[in-house]
Structure formats: structure tokens, C-alpha cells
Backbone as JSON, one array per atom type, in Angstrom:
{
  "sequence": "MSLSDALTGKVAVVAGGSGGIGREACRLFAEAGARVVVGYRSGKERAEAIVAALPGEGHLALPVSIEDSSTINAFRDSTLVALGRADILVNTAGVTSPVAHADLDGLTDELIDQIFVNNWRGVFSTVRAFAPALKASRDGLIVNVSSIAAFTGVGSNIAYCGAKAGLDLMTNSLARALAPDIRVMAVSPGVVDTEFVPGRGQEFKEKAAAATPLKRLTTPTDVAEAILACATHLKFSTGTRIVVDGGRHL",
  "N": [[16.02, -87.4, 31.92], [15.15, -87.82, 35.28], [12.14, -88.56, 37.06], [12.31, -87.21, 39.54], [13.58, -84.76, 39.04], [12.24, -83.58, 37.06], [10.62, -81.44, 37.0], [12.01, -79.41, 37.87], [12.88, -76.09, 38.47], [10.27, -75.22, 38.02], [7.27, -73.56, 38.98], [4.54, -74.68, 40.72], [1.26, -73.99, 41.39], [-1.34, -74.58, 43.5], [-4.46, -74.31, 44.0], [-6.58, -74.82, 46.67], [-4.85, -76.38, 48.01], [-4.54, -77.59, 50.47], [-6.47, -79.53, 50.93], [-7.53, -83.07, 50.61], [-6.83, -84.16, 47.95], [-5.33, -82.05, 46.91], [-3.3, -81.71, 48.75], [-1.79, -84.02, 48.26], [-1.14, -83.77, 45.55], [0.54, -81.44, 45.92], [2.69, -82.65, 47.25], [3.64, -84.54, 45.35], [4.45, -82.82, 43.25], [6.45, -81.36, 44.53], [8.23, -83.35, 45.05], [8.95, -83.89, 42.4], [10.49, -81.77, 41.78], [9.59, -79.24, 41.7], [8.84, -75.91, 42.82], [6.39, -75.19, 45.21], [3.15, -73.63, 45.74], [0.91, -73.62, 48.1], [-2.48, -73.19, 48.12], [-4.87, -72.06, 50.32], [-8.06, -71.93, 51.83], [-9.01, -71.8, 54.53], [-7.47, -72.49, 57.71], [-4.76, -72.01, 58.34], [-2.48, -73.07, 59.8], [-2.46, -75.76, 59.15], [-2.06, -75.67, 56.41], [0.59, -74.58, 56.33], [2.05, -76.5, 57.65], [1.78, -78.52, 55.85], [3.45, -77.38, 53.83], [5.91, -77.28, 55.3], [6.64, -79.92, 55.42], [7.17, -80.66, 52.77], [9.52, -81.93, 50.26], [12.52, -80.29, 49.19], [13.01, -76.74, 48.54], [11.69, -73.3, 48.85], [8.89, -73.45, 48.91], [5.55, -72.33, 49.67], [2.81, -71.26, 51.58], [-0.31, -69.73, 50.89], [-3.07, -67.66, 51.42], [-6.37, -68.03, 50.05], [-9.65, -67.25, 48.73], [-11.78, -68.79, 46.53], [-14.36, -67.87, 46.06], [-14.18, -65.13, 46.06], [-12.97, -62.8, 43.97], [-10.96, -60.82, 44.26], [-9.39, -61.77, 46.32], [-8.2, -63.88, 44.97], [-6.71, -62.54, 42.92], [-4.93, -61.3, 44.67], [-3.77, -63.46, 45.77], [-2.45, -64.38, 43.54], [-0.68, -62.27, 42.93], [0.99, -62.16, 45.23], [2.17, -64.71, 44.87], [3.76, -64.37, 42.52], [5.26, -62.18, 43.33], [6.86, -63.39, 45.38], [7.89, -65.83, 44.19], [8.3, -65.36, 41.45], [7.29, -66.47, 39.13], [4.73, -68.53, 37.47], [4.13, -71.68, 36.53], [2.38, -73.92, 36.46], [-0.91, -74.54, 37.15], [-3.17, -75.72, 39.4], [-6.4, -76.57, 39.86], [-8.09, -77.46, 42.46], [-9.97, -76.79, 44.42], [-13.23, -76.6, 45.71], [-16.82, -77.21, 46.52], [-19.46, -79.03, 47.9], [-22.72, -80.56, 48.76], [-24.62, -83.14, 49.86], [-27.61, -83.95, 48.28], [-30.51, -85.59, 47.56], [-31.26, -86.48, 44.14], [-33.97, -86.52, 43.44], [-35.1, -84.85, 45.21], [-36.23, -81.96, 44.49], [-36.94, -79.62, 46.06], [-35.17, -79.56, 47.78], [-32.63, -78.74, 46.83], [-31.69, -75.86, 46.99], [-31.81, -72.28, 45.93], [-29.83, -70.97, 47.0], [-27.86, -72.88, 47.6], [-27.41, -73.91, 45.13], [-26.28, -71.66, 43.82], [-24.03, -71.35, 45.59], [-22.57, -73.74, 44.9], [-21.99, -73.37, 42.16], [-20.55, -71.09, 42.11], [-18.32, -71.99, 43.53], [-17.36, -74.22, 42.15], [-17.38, -73.6, 39.46], [-17.25, -70.76, 38.61], [-15.41, -69.68, 40.42], [-13.17, -71.25, 39.69], [-12.8, -70.33, 36.94], [-12.18, -67.67, 37.5], [-9.7, -67.98, 38.82], [-8.09, -69.04, 36.74], [-8.3, -66.91, 35.05], [-6.8, -65.0, 36.47], [-4.26, -66.04, 36.6], [-3.5, -66.54, 34.06], [-1.83, -64.75, 32.34], [0.77, -65.04, 33.48], [1.17, -67.73, 33.26], [1.15, -68.1, 30.46], [3.47, -66.49, 29.96], [5.35, -68.22, 30.84], [5.43, -70.0, 28.64], [5.12, -72.67, 28.5], [2.88, -73.41, 29.84], [0.6, -74.79, 32.17], [-2.67, -75.95, 32.96], [-4.65, -77.7, 35.23], [-7.7, -78.79, 36.0], [-9.5, -80.07, 38.48], [-12.21, -82.28, 38.01], [-14.92, -84.26, 37.85], [-16.46, -87.54, 37.59], [-19.06, -87.24, 37.64], [-19.71, -85.16, 36.06], [-20.16, -86.28, 33.48], [-21.65, -88.57, 34.0], [-23.89, -87.95, 35.39], [-24.4, -88.58, 37.83], [-24.16, -87.98, 41.24], [-23.33, -85.98, 44.03], [-25.32, -83.96, 44.15], [-27.76, -82.5, 41.8], [-26.92, -79.98, 40.94], [-24.15, -80.01, 41.51], [-23.38, -81.91, 39.68], [-23.97, -80.71, 37.3], [-22.33, -78.33, 37.52], [-19.84, -79.36, 37.39], [-20.0, -80.64, 34.77], [-20.03, -78.24, 33.35], [-17.53, -77.26, 34.02], [-15.86, -79.2, 32.69], [-16.53, -78.37, 29.96], [-15.6, -75.75, 30.05], [-12.8, -76.39, 30.34], [-12.33, -77.56, 27.72], [-12.95, -75.26, 26.08], [-11.17, -73.41, 27.07], [-8.72, -74.73, 26.44], [-8.48, -74.45, 23.62], [-8.66, -71.68, 23.36], [-6.27, -70.78, 24.83], [-4.1, -71.96, 23.81], [-1.05, -71.84, 21.9], [0.53, -71.69, 24.08], [-0.36, -72.43, 26.66], [-1.56, -75.44, 28.06], [-4.61, -77.31, 28.83], [-6.1, -79.2, 30.94], [-8.33, -81.74, 32.32], [-8.97, -83.71, 35.19], [-10.73, -86.46, 36.27], [-12.0, -87.69, 38.92], [-13.7, -90.7, 40.46], [-15.63, -91.7, 43.19], [-13.98, -90.42, 45.79], [-11.7, -91.25, 48.38], [-11.99, -89.4, 50.77], [-12.94, -86.64, 52.95], [-14.59, -84.98, 51.58], [-17.27, -84.82, 50.67], [-19.85, -84.09, 52.84], [-21.24, -86.23, 55.26], [-20.84, -88.84, 54.29], [-20.27, -91.75, 55.27], [-18.58, -94.77, 56.61], [-20.04, -96.88, 55.79], [-21.2, -96.08, 53.31], [-18.95, -95.75, 51.89], [-17.97, -98.43, 51.76], [-19.92, -99.64, 50.23], [-19.69, -98.18, 47.87], [-17.15, -98.89, 47.05], [-17.46, -101.64, 46.49], [-19.11, -101.46, 44.36], [-17.6, -100.69, 42.45], [-15.56, -101.56, 39.49], [-12.82, -102.09, 39.91], [-12.71, -102.46, 42.7], [-12.24, -100.73, 44.86], [-12.11, -97.55, 46.47], [-11.25, -94.46, 44.79], [-8.32, -93.0, 45.61], [-6.68, -90.01, 47.18], [-4.04, -90.0, 46.24], [-4.19, -91.44, 43.82], [-5.45, -89.61, 42.18], [-3.83, -87.4, 42.34], [-1.45, -88.39, 41.17], [-2.31, -88.57, 38.56], [-2.65, -85.83, 38.02], [-0.1, -85.07, 38.16], [1.07, -86.56, 36.13], [0.02, -85.17, 33.87], [1.63, -83.02, 33.68], [4.1, -84.1, 33.48], [4.32, -86.19, 31.58], [2.25, -86.29, 29.75], [2.53, -84.46, 27.53], [1.72, -83.7, 25.18], [-1.01, -83.35, 25.18], [-4.19, -81.87, 25.52], [-7.1, -80.12, 26.41], [-8.74, -82.3, 27.13], [-9.99, -84.97, 29.23], [-8.72, -86.86, 32.11], [-9.72, -89.88, 33.24], [-10.09, -91.08, 36.42], [-11.15, -93.52, 38.15], [-11.4, -96.21, 38.69], [-13.0, -97.53, 37.07], [-15.63, -97.02, 37.82], [-17.54, -95.61, 36.43], [-18.51, -97.18, 34.46]],
  "CA": [[15.69, -86.62, 33.21], [14.36, -88.65, 35.98], [10.99, -87.91, 37.65], [12.74, -86.56, 40.72], [13.92, -83.34, 38.55], [11.29, -83.43, 35.86], [9.96, -80.14, 37.2], [12.96, -78.43, 38.47], [12.81, -74.66, 38.02], [8.98, -74.69, 37.59], [6.38, -73.21, 40.08], [3.24, -75.26, 40.62], [0.18, -73.46, 42.18], [-2.33, -75.59, 43.8], [-5.7, -73.86, 44.74], [-7.27, -76.02, 47.34], [-3.68, -77.39, 48.33], [-4.47, -78.17, 51.83], [-7.4, -80.56, 50.91], [-6.93, -84.39, 50.51], [-6.3, -84.25, 46.6], [-4.49, -80.83, 46.69], [-2.05, -82.08, 49.47], [-1.02, -85.13, 47.58], [-0.63, -83.1, 44.36], [1.64, -80.64, 46.24], [3.74, -83.44, 47.6], [4.2, -85.1, 44.1], [5.15, -81.86, 42.56], [7.69, -81.08, 45.26], [9.14, -84.57, 44.7], [9.45, -83.68, 41.05], [11.35, -80.71, 41.67], [8.93, -77.85, 41.5], [8.53, -75.03, 43.94], [4.86, -75.34, 45.34], [2.42, -72.78, 46.43], [-0.29, -74.35, 48.74], [-3.45, -72.12, 48.3], [-5.83, -72.52, 51.3], [-9.12, -71.12, 52.29], [-8.73, -71.52, 55.91], [-6.52, -73.59, 58.32], [-3.34, -71.59, 57.88], [-1.41, -73.81, 60.4], [-2.48, -76.91, 58.39], [-1.26, -75.49, 55.19], [1.92, -74.42, 56.66], [2.54, -77.79, 58.01], [2.14, -79.18, 54.57], [4.71, -76.75, 53.24], [7.23, -77.62, 56.0], [6.87, -81.31, 55.12], [7.48, -80.94, 51.37], [10.98, -81.79, 49.99], [13.06, -79.18, 48.53], [12.89, -75.43, 49.15], [10.99, -72.37, 48.14], [7.51, -73.51, 48.86], [4.89, -71.35, 50.61], [1.37, -71.27, 51.87], [-0.95, -68.38, 50.8], [-4.59, -67.71, 51.51], [-7.21, -67.6, 48.92], [-11.0, -67.8, 48.64], [-12.03, -68.73, 45.2], [-15.58, -67.14, 45.92], [-13.84, -63.72, 46.12], [-11.88, -62.52, 42.85], [-9.96, -59.86, 44.83], [-8.42, -62.61, 47.09], [-7.6, -64.61, 43.88], [-5.78, -61.49, 42.53], [-4.0, -60.99, 45.72], [-3.03, -64.74, 45.93], [-1.53, -64.45, 42.24], [0.37, -61.12, 43.14], [1.96, -62.86, 46.32], [2.94, -65.81, 44.24], [4.77, -63.74, 41.62], [6.32, -61.32, 44.02], [7.72, -64.46, 45.99], [8.68, -66.83, 43.26], [8.61, -64.7, 40.18], [6.75, -67.09, 37.94], [3.89, -69.58, 37.66], [4.04, -72.47, 35.35], [1.48, -74.99, 36.62], [-2.01, -74.12, 38.03], [-4.1, -76.89, 39.65], [-7.68, -76.05, 40.64], [-8.83, -78.51, 43.35], [-10.92, -76.22, 45.34], [-14.59, -76.75, 45.45], [-17.69, -77.55, 47.56], [-20.9, -79.67, 47.57], [-23.46, -81.01, 49.82], [-25.55, -84.17, 49.5], [-29.06, -83.71, 48.13], [-31.14, -86.58, 46.55], [-31.71, -85.98, 42.92], [-35.41, -86.43, 43.34], [-35.57, -83.83, 46.13], [-35.99, -80.73, 43.98], [-36.99, -78.54, 46.94], [-33.91, -79.62, 48.8], [-31.7, -78.12, 46.21], [-32.13, -74.4, 47.08], [-31.13, -71.44, 45.12], [-28.56, -70.47, 47.78], [-27.05, -73.89, 47.55], [-27.07, -73.83, 43.73], [-25.24, -70.54, 43.72], [-22.69, -71.58, 46.22], [-21.86, -74.69, 44.2], [-21.48, -72.94, 40.83], [-19.49, -70.13, 42.49], [-17.02, -72.61, 44.01], [-16.96, -75.16, 41.24], [-17.07, -73.07, 38.08], [-16.84, -69.34, 38.51], [-14.03, -69.53, 41.02], [-12.07, -71.84, 38.85], [-12.52, -69.39, 35.83], [-11.45, -66.49, 37.93], [-8.24, -68.3, 39.15], [-7.39, -69.08, 35.56], [-8.08, -65.47, 34.43], [-5.74, -64.22, 37.18], [-2.88, -66.59, 36.31], [-3.21, -66.88, 32.61], [-0.71, -64.12, 31.94], [1.94, -65.62, 34.02], [1.23, -69.02, 32.67], [1.52, -67.8, 29.14], [4.82, -66.07, 29.93], [6.36, -69.4, 30.8], [5.57, -70.56, 27.15], [4.96, -73.96, 28.78], [1.91, -73.45, 31.0], [-0.4, -75.99, 32.16], [-3.77, -75.9, 33.94], [-5.29, -78.93, 35.51], [-8.91, -78.6, 36.67], [-10.06, -81.39, 39.04], [-13.51, -82.37, 37.82], [-15.58, -85.34, 38.5], [-17.13, -88.4, 36.66], [-20.46, -86.71, 37.81], [-19.94, -84.32, 34.83], [-20.74, -87.07, 32.39], [-22.59, -89.77, 34.41], [-25.16, -87.29, 35.95], [-24.64, -89.32, 39.29], [-23.17, -87.29, 42.09], [-23.8, -85.52, 45.35], [-26.53, -83.41, 43.78], [-27.72, -82.2, 40.49], [-26.17, -78.77, 40.7], [-22.77, -80.42, 41.4], [-23.11, -82.55, 38.31], [-23.95, -79.46, 36.29], [-21.15, -77.43, 37.59], [-18.67, -80.17, 36.91], [-20.05, -80.66, 33.33], [-19.6, -76.93, 32.78], [-16.05, -77.19, 34.11], [-15.35, -79.87, 31.5], [-16.67, -77.66, 28.81], [-14.64, -74.83, 30.24], [-11.49, -77.0, 30.07], [-12.29, -77.62, 26.44], [-12.9, -73.94, 25.59], [-9.84, -72.62, 27.33], [-7.64, -75.4, 25.78], [-8.56, -73.8, 22.39], [-8.32, -70.12, 23.62], [-5.04, -70.43, 25.44], [-3.04, -72.67, 23.14], [-0.14, -73.13, 22.19], [1.37, -71.46, 25.23], [-0.88, -72.97, 27.79], [-2.32, -76.53, 27.84], [-5.61, -77.24, 29.88], [-6.53, -80.69, 31.08], [-9.19, -82.14, 33.53], [-8.91, -84.97, 35.83], [-12.1, -86.71, 36.81], [-12.2, -88.92, 39.85], [-14.94, -91.04, 40.88], [-15.67, -91.52, 44.63], [-12.56, -90.3, 46.4], [-11.65, -91.56, 49.83], [-11.77, -88.19, 51.53], [-14.25, -86.17, 53.67], [-15.09, -84.0, 50.73], [-18.73, -84.83, 50.62], [-20.29, -84.28, 54.15], [-22.19, -87.19, 55.64], [-20.56, -89.96, 53.59], [-19.58, -92.56, 56.26], [-17.84, -95.93, 56.22], [-20.85, -97.88, 55.08], [-21.23, -95.63, 51.93], [-17.68, -96.03, 51.23], [-17.85, -99.81, 51.55], [-20.79, -99.94, 49.1], [-19.21, -97.6, 46.77], [-16.01, -99.73, 46.58], [-17.95, -102.81, 46.05], [-19.84, -101.25, 43.09], [-16.52, -100.23, 41.5], [-14.99, -102.76, 38.99], [-11.61, -102.31, 40.55], [-13.24, -102.96, 43.99], [-11.82, -99.88, 45.92], [-12.35, -96.24, 46.06], [-10.28, -93.63, 44.38], [-7.45, -92.35, 46.73], [-6.11, -88.73, 46.86], [-2.85, -90.2, 45.53], [-4.47, -91.78, 42.5], [-5.79, -88.36, 41.55], [-2.55, -86.55, 42.27], [-0.62, -89.03, 40.14], [-2.85, -88.09, 37.22], [-2.38, -84.47, 37.8], [1.37, -84.9, 37.87], [1.35, -87.02, 34.76], [-0.35, -84.08, 32.92], [2.9, -82.23, 33.7], [5.43, -84.86, 33.21], [4.24, -87.31, 30.66], [1.16, -86.19, 28.82], [2.83, -83.22, 27.26], [1.05, -83.38, 23.87], [-2.39, -83.58, 25.43], [-4.79, -80.63, 25.86], [-8.61, -80.07, 26.12], [-9.21, -83.47, 27.32], [-9.92, -85.49, 30.65], [-8.28, -88.15, 32.47], [-10.7, -90.54, 34.27], [-9.35, -91.95, 37.58], [-12.31, -93.89, 38.9], [-11.43, -97.7, 38.87], [-14.06, -98.13, 36.2], [-16.82, -96.68, 38.44], [-18.49, -94.93, 35.51], [-18.99, -98.2, 33.51]],
  "C": [[14.84, -87.65, 33.98], [13.14, -87.73, 36.56], [11.3, -86.85, 38.85], [13.09, -85.0, 40.33], [13.19, -83.07, 37.41], [10.74, -81.98, 35.94], [10.79, -79.23, 37.83], [13.0, -77.15, 37.71], [11.32, -74.23, 37.68], [8.27, -74.39, 39.02], [4.99, -73.85, 39.99], [2.31, -74.58, 41.76], [-0.97, -74.23, 42.34], [-3.36, -74.81, 44.67], [-6.46, -75.0, 45.4], [-6.13, -76.88, 47.73], [-3.68, -77.9, 49.67], [-5.59, -79.28, 51.86], [-6.79, -81.85, 50.65], [-6.22, -84.43, 49.08], [-5.14, -83.2, 46.52], [-3.24, -81.14, 47.47], [-1.24, -83.04, 48.81], [-0.38, -84.63, 46.28], [0.67, -82.29, 44.65], [2.78, -81.47, 46.67], [4.43, -83.99, 46.29], [4.94, -84.0, 43.3], [6.43, -81.41, 43.2], [8.66, -82.12, 44.95], [9.72, -84.49, 43.35], [10.34, -82.52, 40.78], [10.85, -79.31, 41.65], [8.77, -77.18, 42.91], [6.91, -75.02, 44.01], [4.25, -74.13, 46.08], [1.1, -73.46, 46.85], [-1.32, -73.09, 48.98], [-4.35, -72.86, 49.29], [-6.86, -71.44, 51.7], [-9.0, -70.74, 53.7], [-7.81, -72.57, 56.59], [-5.12, -73.23, 57.92], [-2.24, -72.51, 58.56], [-1.36, -75.22, 59.61], [-1.69, -76.81, 57.08], [0.22, -75.19, 55.31], [2.75, -75.65, 57.03], [2.78, -78.6, 56.76], [3.37, -78.71, 53.89], [6.01, -77.22, 53.82], [7.53, -79.16, 55.79], [7.35, -81.64, 53.66], [9.03, -80.97, 51.26], [11.27, -80.59, 49.15], [12.79, -77.84, 49.21], [12.09, -74.41, 48.28], [9.48, -72.49, 48.09], [6.93, -72.56, 49.86], [3.46, -71.59, 50.47], [0.88, -69.89, 51.83], [-2.49, -68.66, 50.82], [-5.35, -67.31, 50.27], [-8.66, -68.08, 49.04], [-11.4, -67.68, 47.27], [-13.44, -68.06, 45.06], [-15.3, -65.58, 45.78], [-12.6, -63.41, 45.11], [-10.82, -61.66, 43.55], [-9.03, -60.7, 45.57], [-7.58, -63.39, 46.01], [-6.45, -63.81, 43.3], [-4.69, -61.33, 43.55], [-3.15, -62.34, 45.87], [-2.04, -64.79, 44.64], [-0.41, -63.41, 42.51], [1.37, -61.62, 44.21], [2.76, -63.87, 45.74], [4.05, -65.19, 43.47], [5.74, -63.07, 42.32], [7.31, -62.4, 44.82], [8.48, -65.34, 45.29], [8.83, -66.34, 41.88], [8.07, -65.39, 38.94], [5.56, -68.08, 38.39], [3.81, -70.44, 36.34], [2.86, -73.57, 35.29], [0.38, -74.42, 37.46], [-2.98, -75.41, 38.16], [-5.27, -76.22, 40.41], [-8.42, -77.26, 41.16], [-9.81, -78.07, 44.25], [-12.29, -76.47, 44.8], [-15.46, -77.08, 46.77], [-18.91, -78.25, 47.18], [-21.55, -80.01, 48.83], [-24.47, -82.01, 49.39], [-27.13, -83.88, 49.46], [-29.56, -84.68, 47.1], [-31.54, -85.96, 45.41], [-33.22, -85.75, 42.83], [-35.98, -85.35, 44.25], [-35.26, -82.5, 45.66], [-36.1, -79.61, 44.97], [-35.72, -78.38, 47.82], [-32.64, -78.9, 48.15], [-32.1, -76.52, 45.94], [-31.32, -73.64, 46.21], [-29.86, -71.09, 45.78], [-27.59, -71.6, 47.58], [-26.46, -74.18, 46.05], [-26.02, -72.94, 43.4], [-23.99, -70.7, 44.39], [-21.86, -72.61, 45.44], [-21.27, -74.24, 42.84], [-20.48, -71.91, 41.08], [-18.15, -70.91, 42.66], [-16.46, -73.5, 42.79], [-16.76, -74.82, 39.84], [-16.53, -71.64, 38.12], [-15.42, -69.11, 39.18], [-12.93, -70.05, 40.38], [-11.83, -71.01, 37.6], [-11.79, -68.27, 36.36], [-9.89, -66.7, 38.22], [-7.57, -68.45, 37.92], [-7.22, -67.69, 34.93], [-7.02, -64.82, 35.2], [-4.44, -64.77, 36.82], [-2.57, -66.72, 34.93], [-2.04, -66.1, 32.14], [0.65, -64.65, 32.25], [2.25, -67.03, 33.35], [1.7, -68.97, 31.2], [2.97, -67.36, 28.98], [5.81, -67.29, 30.08], [6.48, -70.25, 29.61], [5.38, -72.04, 27.35], [3.92, -74.21, 29.87], [0.96, -74.57, 30.98], [-1.38, -75.68, 33.37], [-4.47, -77.19, 34.04], [-6.52, -78.59, 36.5], [-9.41, -80.04, 37.18], [-11.63, -81.32, 38.92], [-14.15, -83.58, 38.52], [-16.28, -86.23, 37.3], [-18.72, -87.98, 36.62], [-20.7, -85.9, 36.62], [-20.51, -85.09, 33.72], [-21.63, -88.22, 32.72], [-23.96, -89.18, 34.83], [-25.43, -87.92, 37.29], [-23.62, -88.66, 40.08], [-24.01, -86.78, 43.26], [-25.04, -84.76, 45.2], [-26.52, -83.09, 42.43], [-26.89, -80.97, 40.07], [-24.62, -79.09, 40.63], [-22.43, -81.12, 40.03], [-23.12, -81.44, 37.28], [-22.71, -78.69, 36.32], [-20.04, -78.19, 37.12], [-18.62, -80.31, 35.33], [-19.7, -79.33, 32.76], [-18.18, -76.71, 32.95], [-15.35, -78.06, 33.07], [-15.35, -79.18, 30.2], [-15.79, -76.38, 28.88], [-13.22, -75.2, 29.88], [-11.37, -77.12, 28.5], [-12.06, -76.2, 25.61], [-11.49, -73.31, 25.77], [-8.57, -73.39, 26.66], [-7.48, -74.76, 24.3], [-7.96, -72.35, 22.56], [-6.9, -69.91, 24.02], [-3.83, -71.11, 24.8], [-2.31, -71.64, 22.28], [0.54, -72.89, 23.47], [0.89, -72.17, 26.57], [-1.75, -74.3, 27.47], [-3.33, -76.62, 29.06], [-6.16, -78.64, 29.89], [-7.63, -80.65, 32.26], [-8.91, -83.44, 33.87], [-10.09, -85.17, 36.68], [-12.04, -87.94, 37.57], [-13.6, -89.42, 40.02], [-15.21, -90.85, 42.43], [-14.35, -91.52, 45.21], [-12.64, -90.52, 47.9], [-11.14, -90.45, 50.71], [-13.12, -87.74, 52.3], [-14.89, -85.13, 52.84], [-16.66, -83.74, 50.78], [-19.22, -85.14, 52.13], [-21.37, -85.41, 54.36], [-22.0, -88.54, 55.07], [-19.64, -90.83, 54.59], [-18.97, -93.87, 55.67], [-18.76, -96.83, 55.33], [-21.07, -97.34, 53.66], [-20.07, -95.96, 51.26], [-17.52, -97.54, 50.84], [-18.75, -100.19, 50.2], [-20.24, -99.45, 47.81], [-17.9, -98.5, 46.12], [-16.47, -101.0, 45.97], [-18.65, -102.69, 44.76], [-18.94, -100.85, 42.06], [-15.76, -101.45, 40.98], [-13.62, -103.11, 39.65], [-11.59, -102.52, 42.19], [-12.42, -102.13, 45.07], [-12.18, -98.58, 45.58], [-11.18, -95.53, 45.53], [-9.53, -92.95, 45.51], [-7.05, -91.01, 46.17], [-4.8, -88.92, 45.92], [-3.08, -90.61, 44.13], [-4.75, -90.61, 41.76], [-4.55, -87.57, 41.3], [-1.58, -87.16, 41.28], [-1.11, -88.65, 38.68], [-2.55, -86.71, 36.85], [-0.85, -84.3, 37.36], [1.66, -85.48, 36.45], [1.02, -85.95, 33.65], [0.93, -83.13, 32.75], [4.11, -82.83, 33.12], [5.48, -85.71, 31.98], [3.27, -86.94, 29.5], [1.29, -84.78, 28.15], [2.24, -82.88, 25.79], [-0.44, -83.48, 23.93], [-3.01, -82.2, 25.92], [-6.22, -80.71, 25.61], [-9.17, -81.49, 26.29], [-9.26, -83.94, 28.9], [-9.37, -86.67, 30.75], [-9.2, -88.71, 33.61], [-9.95, -91.28, 35.23], [-10.56, -92.37, 38.51], [-12.37, -95.46, 39.17], [-12.42, -98.28, 38.02], [-15.45, -97.76, 36.83], [-17.88, -96.25, 37.38], [-19.0, -95.9, 34.39], [-20.36, -98.73, 33.73]]
}
């Protein structure tokens, strides 16, 4: 079986599918033969444009806010009504905001809550909603997009590091709880060349690339290729993380 038809017959659901990493993951899944659901929080036109550009047929864009479990359940229901199944769930949605780690007052309760809701609770809620469908496929896969901040403690703020560390532990726990019908993996990028973190301009990116052993930033495609590999090649892996950072954590 070639990579172009490795996922034929599968449905891949990407929460955060209109973001930088999510968009690339959607493209690679479609190229591998899957039908793709692009989950978006806002920007319906952008999400629909992504769907229109995907190879193959049967793709769709659906709204979801991972802060609101009722919209997650509606997202799941719409997916299953339209496509009849879900085999792969990718959780790429999340938020952060830069706060210096020494600025304890700058990390407000409101920001902490927002970060944990979006980077932990929302992921769990999405997994909870889709778990029965993934189990029914008997070859289900969940890929959580984490960060090297989870184990380096270096990131946009302390709460983000903590939420991603919690996400890694969630990945481990769910891998045990949902086996053998569902595998659960984490993909952990370093600094990704997107606009995910507000205020990081070209100067920051150049310094980050220079401080990375492989001398460039992680691209969305780098991360998406690791996500795809979890579905196509790493079929006897679960409860572990794939680090995609050019050696930045070293």
C-alpha cells in the first residue's frame, strides 16, 4: 500500500484544523486518502477554503469551540451524521499568551483558567466525545499536539508549560485506559514558525533558529508529518510522544 492510499476509508477529525499545524495535517491526511473534518473555532470562510483545496472527496468544515463541551458534542454528532465514522482524532487547538516566567503577577487567574481550559480540559472533552466512535473503528488513533514546554519548563508562560505537561500525562493515562482499540500519541514541537504566540516577531524567530541545533524553526509541515506518521507508520506505538524540535530541547 502506498502512502497515497494508506488511509483510504478512514475519517480524520482535526480540531483546530484551520490553524497552521492543523491545516497541514488536514492536507497530509487527505493526500493519504482519508476524508477530513476541519474543525474551526472562527473563520468559516478560511476553513471552507481549506476543505475546497484538499485532494479527494467527502471533506467538510465544522465549527467547534473546545471551551464549550456542548459545541464539541454537536461537532461530533455532525461528523458522524455526515461521514458515519471517526477513525483519527487530532487535537491541535489551543491558546497561549507570552508572560515572563518571573512575572508572577502577570500570570492572572483569568489567563491561567483560559490556558488550562483550552489546552487541557478542551482536549479531554473532545476525546471524551469521540471515544465511542474511535473505539467502534477498532483501530482508533488520537494525536494530541503538545510542546517541548511540557518537559523543559521553557515556554510562553508557566501555565502553558503546566497545561502541556498535563496533556502529556493525559496522553499516557488515556493510552492505558483506551487500549487496545484506540492508540493515543503526543507530538511535541519546539518553536513553530506560525503566529500562534502573539508578539513573536522576526527577531525572536531568528534568535530561536540560531539557538536550535538544526538551525531552523519547526515548520507546521514538520509537525504534520509526525502526526501522519502516527497513523501510517508508528502502528505499534501508544502512550508516548514524538519530539519535533530540531534538537531545541537539548
